[in-house]
N, C-alpha and C positions, 0 to 999 in steps of 0.2 A: 549609107543610108540610100537604100534605094528606093525603099517603100515608105506604104502611107507610116505601117508600124514603126519602121525603123525609126522614123524619122522622130514621129511622137514619143516613142521611148530615148531618143537623142537629149529633145527637148526638156524632156522629163529629170532627165539626170543630171543633165547640166545646169540647166535655166534655176533663173529665182522665182518662187514661186508667190502669184499675188494672189489672194483673195477680197473680193470685196462682196456686200451686200447691194442688191440690186429687185426694184420693184417689177412687179412682171411685163411693165410696160419700157423700163428701160434695158429689162434682156432681150426682150425684142429689139429692140435696138440696136442691140451688141450685137445683133446677127444677121443683118442689115444683107453685108457683103460675106460671109463665110466660107470660105475655101474647106472644099472637101468635107462637109459637113456630114453624120451620123447620127440619126437620128431612133432609138432603139423607143419600141411599144413600150416597155417599163420607164421611160422618162429621164434615159440618161443619155445625152447628146455631147458629140463634142466635135470639134473643128479647129481649121489653123486660119490666123491671121499675119498678115504680110503691113508692114511700116516703114514703105520702101526709104532705106538709107538709116533708119533707128532700131527696129527689132524686129524679131517674129514670135509669133506667139504660139501655142497648143494650148484651147481654152474649152470647158466641158461646164456643165450644169448637170447636176442630178434630181431630179422630183419626182422622182419614184418612194415607193412605200417608205426604204430608209433612208431617202435624202434628207438633202440639206434648205427645207423649205418652208413658207406660212401661206396664211391669206393676204399677208401683204408685199413677195416677192420670195426671191431664192439668193445662192448663192451662187455667185461665177468667179468660179476658180481658172485658173491659168499661170502659165510656165511659162516666159519670157527669155531670149538669149540674146544677145546684141545683132543686129540684119550680116546679112553673110548671102552676096549676091548666087554663090552657087547653090547652098539650100534653097535661096529662094526661088532660082531658074527650075529645081528639083521640083519643087512644089507645085507653081505653074506647069510641069511637064505633065504631074502625074492628073493638073486638074481635066487639062485637055486632052490624056488617055481617060479619062471617065465619063467626058462631053462625047468624046466622039465612040464609047461602049457602048450608051444610051441607042 
């Protein structure tokens, strides 16, 4: 699990799926400190979150024409796994690599 894609796949395969409906403001708040956030022009967005000592998340929203949203807000879906120090470290290394490439 050394790439963004492999970490994402691992979390989605073994993690617990959680979906919540959020207002637009709440959804924006949940994206306040994303790790490795990707925003596509279509309206699809995904990112990672680390809750130190508790869990690691891969989260996405889809506000495209086929996505799950309304004028009131959107569905925010995530997969969570128990906190893993080595996986968290790898995510932080990927963040650092991403920053250096800019």
